[in-house]
C-alpha positions in Angstrom: 12.7 -15.0 17.2 15.4 -12.3 17.3 16.4 -11.4 20.9 18.8 -8.9 22.4 21.3 -11.7 22.8 21.1 -12.9 19.2 24.4 -12.6 17.4 24.3 -11.5 13.7 26.9 -11.1 11.0 27.0 -11.0 7.3 26.9 -14.2 5.3 30.2 -15.1 3.6 30.4 -15.0 -0.1 27.4 -12.7 -0.7 27.2 -10.2 -3.5 27.7 -7.1 -1.4 26.8 -4.7 -4.2 23.5 -6.5 -4.9 22.7 -6.5 -1.2 23.6 -2.8 -0.8 21.2 -2.0 -3.8 18.5 -3.9 -2.0 19.2 -2.1 1.3 19.0 1.3 -0.5 15.4 0.3 -1.5 14.6 -0.8 2.0 16.1 2.3 3.5 13.1 4.6 3.2 10.8 5.7 6.0 10.9 3.1 8.8 14.3 1.8 7.9 16.4 5.0 8.0 18.9 3.2 10.2 19.5 0.4 7.7 22.9 1.6 6.5 24.2 1.7 10.0 22.8 -1.7 10.8 24.4 -3.1 7.6 27.8 -1.7 8.5 27.6 -3.1 12.0 27.0 -6.6 10.7 30.4 -6.7 9.0 31.6 -8.4 12.2 29.7 -10.6 14.7 27.6 -8.4 17.0 24.6 -8.9 19.3 21.4 -7.1 18.6 21.8 -5.5 22.0 25.1 -3.9 21.0 23.6 -2.8 17.7 20.9 -1.0 19.6 23.3 0.6 22.1 25.2 2.1 19.2 22.2 3.2 17.2 20.5 4.8 20.3 23.5 7.1 20.5 23.4 7.9 16.8 19.7 8.4 16.3 17.0 9.9 18.4 15.2 6.7 19.3 14.1 4.9 22.4 15.4 1.5 23.3 12.1 -0.1 22.3 11.9 1.8 19.0 15.5 0.9 18.2 14.9 -2.8 18.9 11.8 -2.9 16.7 13.5 -1.1 13.8 16.6 -3.2 14.1 14.9 -6.6 14.3 12.5 -5.6 11.5 15.4 -4.6 9.2 17.4 -7.7 10.2 14.5 -9.9 9.3 14.5 -8.4 5.8 18.3 -9.0 5.5 17.7 -12.6 6.6 15.1 -13.0 3.8 17.8 -11.7 1.4 20.2 -14.2 2.9 22.6 -11.3 3.6 23.1 -12.1 7.3 23.2 -15.1 9.5 22.2 -15.5 13.1 23.3 -17.4 16.2 20.6 -17.9 18.7 22.4 -16.4 21.7 25.7 -14.9 22.8 25.5 -16.8 26.1 25.4 -20.5 26.7 22.6 -21.6 28.9 23.6 -24.1 31.6 21.0 -26.7 32.5 20.2 -26.9 36.2 21.8 -29.8 38.0 19.5 -32.6 38.7 19.4 -34.0 42.2 21.2 -37.4 42.5 19.0 -40.3 43.2 20.3 -42.8 45.8 
């Protein structure tokens, strides 16, 4: 599942021209933000930061932006154009009480 803390970036060694052709086909209707999302994935970035940038560029709510962004990223994942890291933050496990 893609979360706000998920980090995405482009896969190395991909055929950018081929992917951009595929993005052009995806970029109709619901995926009007696709070009911007693709450009933002040139470097590692969280979904939260993608949404913050897109909310300023497009007239969308936070919820709409998240839905559009994750939907588009899922399609890029299917094309093997981007890779993800589960979270930008490490989760510390709670300390267990010591037994005597």
